[in-house]
Structures are given as C-alpha cells and as structure tokens.
N, C-alpha and C positions, 0 to 999 in steps of 0.2 A: 389600533395596531394589531395585525395578525400575529398569532402566537409563534409562527414560523419565520417572521421577519428577521429575527435575530437568532443566532446560534445559542442553544442551551446545552450545557454539559452536565451530565449526571454520571457518576462512576458506574461502569458496567460490571455486572456480577462476575463474568468470566475472568476478568482481570484479577479478582480477589480469590479465586479458587486455585487449589493445588493442581498441578498438571495432570495428576493421576486420579483426581476426583471424578467419580462416575458422571456427575452432572456436567463437568467440564468436557469429558470425553464425548458425551452425547451432544453437547453444544457445538463442539468443533465439527462433528459430523453434520450437524445442521448447517453450519457455516459453509461447508463445501457445497451443499445443495443451494444455499442462498446465493453463493457466488455464481453458480450455474444459472439460476433464475435471473440474476442481474446481468448476465453476459459479460462478467468482468474480464475473463481471460480473452475473449475475442476483442473487447475494447482495448485492453492493454496491448495486445498483439498489433492492432491497427495503429495505435499511437507510436509504438516502437518502430514499426515499418516506415511510418511517415517521417519521423524526426531523427532517426539514427541512420545516417546516410550509408555507412558501411558496417559490416559485421563487427560487433564490439569484441575486444579481447577480455575485458573484465566488467562485470555487472555487480552492483551491490543491491540487494533487496533488504529494506528495513521493515521490521514488523512481519517477518517471514512466516511466523507460525510453524505449522508442520511441513511446509514446503510444497504442499500439493497444488496450491494455486500456481506457483511459478513453474512447476512441472508441466501443467497444462499449457502454459505459454511457451515453454521450451519445445514441447512437441510440435507446436505450430511453427516455430522458428528454425528448428534444427536442420531442415533441408537446406536453408541458405546460410545459417550461422553455425560454423563449426569451431570446435576447440574453445568454447567460451568458458572462462573462469568465473563461476558464480559464487559470490559470498552472500550467505543468508544470515542476517542478524536478527535476534529476538532476545528478549529478556529471559525466556524459558527455552531450554533445549528440547525441541520436539522432533527434529529431523532424524529419521531412522536410517540405519545402514541400507535397508531395502530401497528407500527413496533415493539415497545417494547412488545406488547401483542403477536405478532407473535413469538418472541423469547421465551416468557413465555410458549407458547403452546408446544415448543420443550423441555421445562425443563431448559432453560437458563435464567439467570437473567442479566439485562442490567443496566449499569450505564453510563451516558453521561457526558463528560467534555467539556466545551466550553472554549478553551484557545489556545494560541500559543504554539506549541509543545516545543520550547526551554524554554519558561517561565515555563511551567509545569514541564519539566524534571529537571530543575535546582532547583525547589522548592519542588517537590513531595517527600514525605517520606512514611513510612508504609511498608506493606508487599510487597515483590517483586511479579512480575507476573511469570507465568510458561513459557510464550512465548509472543513475540510481533509480530504482523502481519502488513504488509504494502502492499497496492495495489495502483499502479499508483500515488505515492506520492513522492518518493525519487528523481525523475527526476526534481522536482521543485528547487532543491538546487545545487549550484556549489560545487566543490570538498571541499573547505574550510568549507562550511556549512555542508556537509555530514560528514566530519571528526569530527566536533564539535558535530553533532547530534549523531553519532555512539558512541562517547566517553561518552555521557550522557546516551544513551539508554542501553548500555551493562551493566550498573549498576542497571537496572530495571528488567532484566529478563535474564535467561541463554541462550535464543535462540531468534534470529530474523529471520523471514521468509518474503521474499519480492518477489512480482511479479511486474515487471516494463516494460516500453516499450523497444522493441528491436530496436537498431539503425542500420538499414540496408536500402539499396536502395529499396528492395521489400516492406518493411514496409512503407517507405515514399511514394512510389507509391500508395499503398493501401489507405493510409491516404488521399491522394489527390483525390481518387475516392469516398470518403464518401458522397459528395453531391448527388450521385446517390440514396442514401437511405433516402434522405430528411433531413439531418442534417442542423442546422442553421449556420449563419455566425460565431458565437462564436466557435462552434465545428469545423467548417472548418479550422479556424485559429489555434485553440489550438491543434487539432490532429496532424497537421503537425509539430508544434513546440515541441510537446511531443516526437515525433520520433527523432527530431534533438537533444533533450536533453536526450534521452534514453541511454541505456548501451549496451556494448558488451565486449567480452573477460573477463578479470579479474579485470575490473575497480572497482567494488564494493568490491571484495575480497581485493584488495590492500589498499583501504581506511579503511576497517574493520580491517585489520592487523595493519595499522598505528595507529588505535585507541586502539589497545591492545587486539583485539579479534582474534578468530581463524576461518577462513572461512571453511565451510563444503562442500558447493556446489555452483557453479555459472556456468550457462550454458543457452544456448538458449532453450526456451520452446515453441515449435510450431512456426508458421511463423511470429508471431508478438510480442512475449513476451520474457522477459529475467528474469530468476529466480535466486535468491540468498538466501542462508541460512548461517547464521553465529552463532558461539558459543561465549558466552561472556567471558569465562574463569574466572567467578566470584569466583569459588571455589579455583582456583589456587592462587588468591590474598587474599583469606580469607575475601573478602568484603561482 
C-alpha cells in the first residue's frame, strides 16, 4: 500500500504557536506565498463564479486566518459582486483594521468572529449565509471531525466551496522543496503534513453525502490543489 493511499494527520506546529510568536508570523508570510504558488485564489474564484449563480449577499469564510486570501478573491470578484457582507471566522483574531478597510474599498463589509468553528456552528443562529468558503482548513480534521463539521455547516448555507491540499507524491515532493524559497522550520514541517492530510478522489464527497448534503464537484485543481463544492439540500428538508 502506498503511504499516501490514506490520509495521515499530524498536529501542525503553527496551530500550537501564539499569534504573535515570531515563528508564527514568519510562517503566515510563507503561507501567503504558498497560496500564490498553489493558485488557490484563482481556483476559489473560478469555483465561486461557476456555482454561485448570482451575487451573494452574505459569505462565511471559516479558517479565515489573517484574511489576506479572501481579499485576493474579493478583488477578483468585486467588479461583479457588490455590497457583499463577509464574515471571517477563525479561532485566533488576526484580521487588522487595514485589511477591513481594503475590503471596504471594494464595497464589501467585514465582520470577524474569533471562535472555535464547532462551538460557533452549534450556537450560531440568525440569517443563513449564501455560501461558505474554506481554504486549506478542512485537512486539519479527521473523517469523524469532518462529518460533524459538515453536518453543522450545511444548516448555515446552501453551498460550501473548498480548496484543499492535494494528496499526491508530486505535491509531497514539492512541499519538501519549499526550503529553497526560504520558508522557516514551521512551514517546512506543516507543508509536508498538510499534503499527507490532504484529499484525493471522492473523499470529501463521501463525507458530505454522509452528512446529508449533495456533492456537486470534487476534483484535482492544478498540480497541488483539491477542489470540492457541496450543496446543502436545506430546501429539501424545509430547514
């Protein structure tokens, strides 16, 4: 059996560091570069344009980090999507006033929530979102955690759009070459483990279906990324 045939989860170092730890700050800068190398923002933009038929009023991003990824997406979408209410959720509050102002310049308003995604999803009420976006976040959870998360999230919006690491030998080899661009020890470790915990085939579709949703698309997206889109089936339940 190939070592990458099954997902392997190892705790990532960045998740255990304080937000202002110098190693964490360096690693988040590395992640911005890695997102660019993986073409994550163009991939997410393409998925949103394909599956969100009209401009959404409200978007939830989970695992939002410092918000720079979604800002890149918003800049691509702002010409057609106006007055979007974006809620960015993360367990650590990293979104700066300057970043919020950058969104405002595009006509988007930002709300930040600092909370554990499970705690928030179990407690949150109010208006549903038009879509939930996820970038390089789902791979942190094992299958039981993802099943629980999907069961909660599909009640919050009719659509989930995710871009995650692709679990292949080529992606793993590329992750091991990242020291060549100057990433630090945290990123060197976490990038490799992200690939090992990434996805292939219909793994996310199977879990989304088990949670009661309907998969719309799951496929490789470029050399390093795995894309998934799921429909919540909220209307069918009358929820």
